[in-house]
N, C-alpha and C positions, 0 to 999 in steps of 0.2 A: 554721345556722340556732342561734336562744337560744330560750332557753323560756322566755316571759313570763308564764304566766298566764288570756291570754285569746287563744286562736288566731286565726288570719288568718283564718280562713274567718266568725269572725264580723264580722268588718270587712267583705270581702267581703260578704256578704250584708244587713250595712247598711248599706252604699253603694251596692250594685242596688238595695232597695226605695226608696232613694230619689231614685236617679235616675227607676224610671220610674215614681216619684208624680208628680218633675218633668216626665218628659216626659207624663203623664196631664194631667195641668195646661193645660201650655202646647197639647195638644191641643186640647182641651176647655174649656177657661175665654175668653169673650167680653172680659173685665177687661183693659185691660192690665198695670192693676196684678199681677191673679192671674197673667199670664204672666209678668212682671219677677219675682215671687216664685216661680215656677215655674225659670226660668232659671236664677234662686240656688241653687235649690234644687238645677239639676245638676252644677252648678259646683260646689256643696260634697262632693254626692258624689263627684266628682274626685279633692278635695283630701282626702280620708280613703283613698282608692284611696293616693294617692300619698307619706301617713304613713306607711299601716300597709306597704306594701310594701318603702318607706324602712327602716321598722324591723322586718321580717322578711328582708332580704335585705343589707341594709348595718348591721347598729345600729350603727358606729361614723363614716357618714359623715350628714351632713345636705343632700343632694340632694333626697333628698324635701320634706325643708320651704321648701328655699328656693321649688324650683316651687311648692309650699301659697302661700307668702305672693307669690311671681306672681301667681297665678290670682286669690289676695284684692283684690291692687291693679289688678288689671284688673277684676276685680269691683265694685271700690266705681267709678271710671272712669265704666263701662260700666252703673251704675246711675243715676248723679250725669247723665246726659247721657239714659237713659229718663225720669228723669224731667222733665227738662228739655223732655222734648216733650211727654211726657204735660202738662202743664199748656196749652203750647202750642199740646195739642189739644183740650184743657179750655177754652178760653179759647174756641176758637173755633169746635166745635160744642158746647158746655155738656154730654157728656156725653164716656166714654170708652171708652164697645164698639167693638169692634174692628169690627164690623158698620156700625155707623155712619156710620164713617174713611172717607171713597171718595173724596176728593180729595186731593190732597199740594201745592196751593200755593194761598194766599193772596189 
């Protein structure tokens, strides 16, 4: 283990807090945009874990960084598709609350 200044536990606590705030936001919010932001928060907490464990377990390798780049690319694609769906839902129902969207066809 390399001595870096910031202990691994700090990164894990930060990632856990971000993860549970994202889960709480996903479960309790009704607006589709805030649900999407909660999903992004969950994915970013996973990215923090990837980079932190890579730094402390294998400091000479970059697997954690590559996994993080892959997760960021997938999250960007997911956000683009989700925003396109949300725009179509808004055009159809003039609202983006989850409770008001009750049909999937036009």
